[in-house]
C-alpha positions as CSV (number, residue, x, y, z in Angstrom):
1,X,90.6,90.3,86.8
2,X,90.9,86.6,86.0
3,X,93.2,87.2,83.1
4,X,95.3,89.6,85.1
5,X,95.6,86.9,87.8
6,X,97.2,84.5,85.4
7,X,100.2,86.9,85.1
8,X,101.8,85.7,88.3
9,X,105.4,85.6,87.3
10,X,107.2,88.7,88.6
11,X,104.7,89.3,91.4
12,X,102.0,91.9,91.9
13,X,103.7,94.9,90.3
14,X,103.6,93.2,86.9
15,X,99.8,93.2,86.7
16,X,99.3,96.8,87.9
17,X,99.5,98.3,84.3
18,X,97.3,95.5,83.1
19,X,94.7,96.2,85.8
20,X,94.8,99.9,84.9
21,X,93.9,99.2,81.3
22,X,91.0,97.0,82.4
23,X,89.3,99.4,84.8
24,X,90.5,102.9,84.0
25,X,90.2,102.9,80.2
26,X,86.5,101.8,80.3
27,X,85.8,104.5,82.8
28,X,84.9,102.2,85.7
29,X,87.6,103.7,88.0
30,X,89.1,107.1,87.7
31,X,92.9,107.4,87.3
32,X,93.0,109.4,90.5
33,X,91.3,106.7,92.5
34,X,93.4,104.1,90.9
35,X,96.7,105.7,91.9
36,X,95.5,106.6,95.4
37,X,94.4,103.0,96.0
38,X,97.7,101.7,94.7
39,X,99.6,104.0,97.1
40,X,97.4,102.7,100.0
41,X,97.9,99.1,99.0
42,X,101.7,99.6,98.8
43,X,101.8,101.2,102.2
44,X,100.1,98.2,103.9
45,X,101.4,94.6,104.3
46,X,100.0,91.8,102.2
47,X,100.1,90.8,98.6
48,X,99.7,93.4,95.9
49,X,96.8,91.3,94.5
50,X,94.7,92.8,97.2
51,X,94.5,95.8,94.9
52,X,92.0,93.7,92.8
53,X,89.6,93.7,95.7
54,X,89.8,97.5,95.9
55,X,89.2,97.9,92.2
56,X,86.4,95.4,92.1
57,X,84.5,97.4,94.8
58,X,85.0,100.7,92.9
59,X,84.0,99.2,89.6
60,X,80.5,98.7,91.0
61,X,80.1,101.9,92.9
62,X,77.9,103.4,90.1
63,X,75.9,100.3,89.5
64,X,72.8,98.8,91.2
65,X,74.9,96.1,92.8
66,X,76.6,96.5,96.2
67,X,80.3,97.3,96.2
68,X,80.9,94.3,98.5
69,X,79.8,92.1,95.6
70,X,82.4,93.8,93.4
71,X,85.1,93.3,96.0
72,X,84.2,89.6,96.2
73,X,84.4,89.2,92.4
74,X,87.7,91.0,92.4
75,X,89.1,88.7,95.1
76,X,88.0,85.6,93.2
77,X,89.2,86.8,89.8
78,X,92.6,87.9,91.0
79,X,93.5,85.0,93.3
80,X,91.7,82.0,91.6
81,X,94.2,81.5,88.7
82,X,97.2,81.3,91.0
83,X,95.4,78.8,93.3
84,X,94.3,76.7,90.4
85,X,97.8,76.6,88.8
86,X,99.4,75.7,92.2
87,X,97.0,72.8,92.8
88,X,97.2,71.6,89.2
89,X,101.0,71.5,89.1
90,X,101.7,70.4,92.7
91,X,101.1,66.7,92.0
92,X,103.8,66.3,89.3
93,X,106.1,69.3,90.2
94,X,108.5,67.1,92.1
95,X,109.2,65.1,89.0
96,X,109.4,68.1,86.6
97,X,111.8,70.3,88.7
98,X,114.5,67.6,88.4
99,X,114.7,67.9,84.7
100,X,117.3,70.2,83.3
101,X,115.2,71.7,80.6
102,X,112.5,72.7,83.1
103,X,115.1,74.4,85.3
104,X,116.5,76.3,82.2
105,X,112.9,77.2,81.2
106,X,112.2,78.7,84.6
107,X,115.4,80.7,84.6
108,X,114.3,82.3,81.3
109,X,110.9,83.0,82.8
110,X,112.4,84.6,85.9
111,X,114.6,86.8,83.7
112,X,111.6,87.8,81.7
113,X,109.7,88.5,85.0
114,X,112.4,91.0,86.0
115,X,112.0,92.8,82.7
116,X,108.3,92.9,83.3
117,X,108.8,94.4,86.8
118,X,111.0,97.2,85.4
119,X,108.4,97.8,82.6
120,X,105.6,98.1,85.2
121,X,107.7,100.5,87.4
122,X,108.4,102.7,84.3
123,X,104.8,102.8,83.3
124,X,103.7,103.8,86.8
125,X,106.4,106.4,86.9
126,X,104.9,108.0,83.7
127,X,101.4,108.3,85.3
128,X,102.2,108.8,89.0
129,X,102.1,112.6,89.3
130,X,98.5,113.9,89.9
131,X,97.7,117.6,89.8
132,X,94.6,119.7,89.8
133,X,95.1,120.3,86.0
134,X,95.8,116.7,85.2
135,X,93.8,114.1,87.1
136,X,94.8,111.3,84.7
137,X,98.4,111.3,85.8
138,X,101.6,112.7,84.5
139,X,105.2,111.7,84.6
140,X,106.9,112.1,88.0
141,X,109.9,113.4,86.1
142,X,108.1,116.7,85.6
143,X,108.9,117.6,89.2
144,X,112.6,116.8,90.0
145,X,111.8,116.5,93.7
146,X,110.0,113.2,93.1
147,X,113.1,111.8,91.5
148,X,115.0,112.7,94.7
149,X,112.4,111.0,96.8
150,X,112.5,107.8,94.6
151,X,116.3,107.7,94.7
152,X,116.3,108.1,98.5
153,X,113.7,105.4,99.0
154,X,115.6,103.0,96.7
155,X,119.0,103.7,98.4
156,X,117.5,103.3,101.9
157,X,115.8,100.0,101.2
158,X,118.4,98.4,98.8
159,X,121.7,99.6,100.4
160,X,120.9,100.4,104.0
161,X,118.2,97.6,104.5
162,X,115.6,100.1,105.8
163,X,112.2,98.3,106.2
164,X,109.5,99.3,103.7
165,X,107.2,100.9,106.2
166,X,109.7,103.5,107.5
167,X,110.7,104.2,103.9
168,X,107.1,104.9,103.0
169,X,106.6,107.2,106.0
170,X,109.8,109.1,105.2
171,X,108.6,109.5,101.6
172,X,105.3,110.9,102.9
173,X,107.2,113.4,105.0
174,X,109.3,114.4,102.0
175,X,106.0,115.0,100.1
176,X,104.8,117.3,102.8
177,X,108.1,119.1,102.7
178,X,107.6,119.7,99.0
179,X,104.0,121.0,99.6
180,X,105.2,123.3,102.4
181,X,108.2,124.8,100.4
182,X,107.0,124.7,96.8
183,X,103.2,124.8,96.9
184,X,103.0,127.5,99.5
185,X,105.4,129.7,97.7
186,X,103.5,129.7,94.4
187,X,101.8,133.0,93.3
188,X,98.6,133.7,95.3
189,X,95.1,134.3,94.2
190,X,94.3,137.1,91.8
191,X,91.3,139.2,92.8
192,X,89.5,141.3,90.1
193,X,86.4,143.5,90.3
194,X,83.9,143.3,87.4
195,X,81.6,145.9,85.9
196,X,78.5,144.3,87.4
197,X,79.7,144.7,90.9
198,X,81.1,141.2,91.3
199,X,84.4,140.2,92.8
200,X,86.2,137.3,91.1
201,X,88.8,135.2,92.9
202,X,91.3,133.7,90.4
203,X,88.5,132.9,88.1
204,X,87.6,129.8,90.1
205,X,85.4,131.1,92.9
206,X,83.3,134.2,93.1
207,X,81.5,136.2,95.7
208,X,79.1,139.0,94.9
209,X,78.8,142.6,96.1
210,X,75.8,144.8,95.3
211,X,76.5,147.3,92.6
212,X,76.8,151.0,93.6
213,X,74.1,153.0,91.9
């Protein structure tokens, strides 16, 4: 968390893939819980670094320590680097910012931060589709409908100045529309009857019936 907190250029989205490698790859947090928590954090106001508090709590859910302790450690680890850097540079920043080489340096850093943001968005796009068969995440491009939702959300916020909250709610409505139209129209359950007097429902759930002698 502390190392991720040092990557402050570009904002919160830049550290999301880094956080995923820290908590999902070791098995502390499942990919499903990671993506669900990310969606919740994005839907609520406040900095994206609050996501570190959520991940810190989940990381200790299977340990002997309380999850509140993990949330506290996540908060300290994700916010402390930025606070330390801000306090350390504040005393002589007024002098540095007047130097041309410092201004050019920051312009290069800001351009790099934009590239990091696009990289983070792409990596999230590649793992953002959860299904019953793939709980680790798949590319949203597998289902064209999510490309439509992403395009509408971008156009609404970038061109028509729609606030983020209504855009998120509208995206949720479009997700429910996909569920109602596509998911409900998929082939239903297959019911088979075995030799031992047992009914099988799509191979996933069973209920028994006494054999006829």
